[in-house]
C-alpha positions in Angstrom: -5.2 37.5 5.5 -5.4 33.8 5.6 -4.9 31.7 2.9 -6.7 28.5 2.5 -5.0 25.4 1.3 -6.7 23.0 -0.5 -8.2 19.8 1.1 -5.6 16.8 1.2 -7.2 13.5 1.9 -5.0 11.3 4.2 -5.0 7.4 5.0 -4.1 7.1 8.5 -3.6 3.7 10.2 -2.3 2.2 13.3 0.9 0.3 13.0 3.2 -1.1 15.5 6.4 0.2 17.0 8.3 -2.3 15.1 6.2 -1.8 11.9 7.3 1.7 12.1 10.7 1.0 12.7 11.0 -1.2 10.1 9.3 1.1 7.4 11.3 3.9 8.3 14.4 1.6 8.0 13.4 0.3 4.7 12.3 3.7 2.8 14.6 6.4 1.8 13.4 9.7 2.9 10.5 10.9 0.7 9.8 7.4 -1.2 7.2 6.3 1.5 4.4 8.6 -0.1 4.7 7.6 -3.4 5.3 4.1 -2.9 1.8 4.0 -0.8 0.1 6.0 -3.4 1.2 3.2 -6.0 -0.3 0.6 -3.6 -3.4 2.5 -3.0 -4.0 3.0 -6.8 -3.2 -0.9 -7.4 -5.8 -1.8 -4.6 -8.6 0.4 -6.2 -8.2 -0.9 -9.5 -8.0 -4.7 -8.1 -10.8 -4.0 -6.0 -13.1 -2.4 -8.6 -12.3 -5.9 -10.7 -12.6 -8.3 -8.1 -14.5 -6.6 -4.9 -14.8 -7.7 -1.5 -13.2 -11.3 -2.8 -9.8 -9.5 -3.0 -10.2 -7.5 0.2 -11.2 -10.9 1.8 -8.5 -12.7 0.6 -5.9 -10.0 2.0 -7.2 -9.6 5.2 -7.4 -13.5 5.7 -3.6 -13.3 4.4 -4.7 -15.7 1.8 -2.9 -13.3 -0.7 0.0 -11.8 0.0 2.6 -9.5 -1.2 5.0 -12.2 -1.5 2.8 -13.8 -4.2 3.1 -10.4 -6.2 6.6 -11.2 -5.7 7.0 -14.8 -7.1 4.8 -13.6 -10.1 7.5 -10.9 -10.8 10.4 -13.5 -10.5 8.6 -16.2 -12.5 8.3 -13.4 -15.5 11.9 -12.3 -15.4 13.2 -16.0 -15.9 
């Protein structure tokens, strides 16, 4: 008897070998999935609010993760 497993969508993107090594060094075992799920949730929320403007800004590198870090640092002063 074969038990069917529930469908689990996955996000698969090509990255460079250097990016893969850097991510592997950065994330402790088991943390990568939770981190990227949180990122996907945030991207969906911001995308719904700001649409293609947000997506274009990220792709054009006019909006970077470092911008968010600056906001966190400014808020903790």
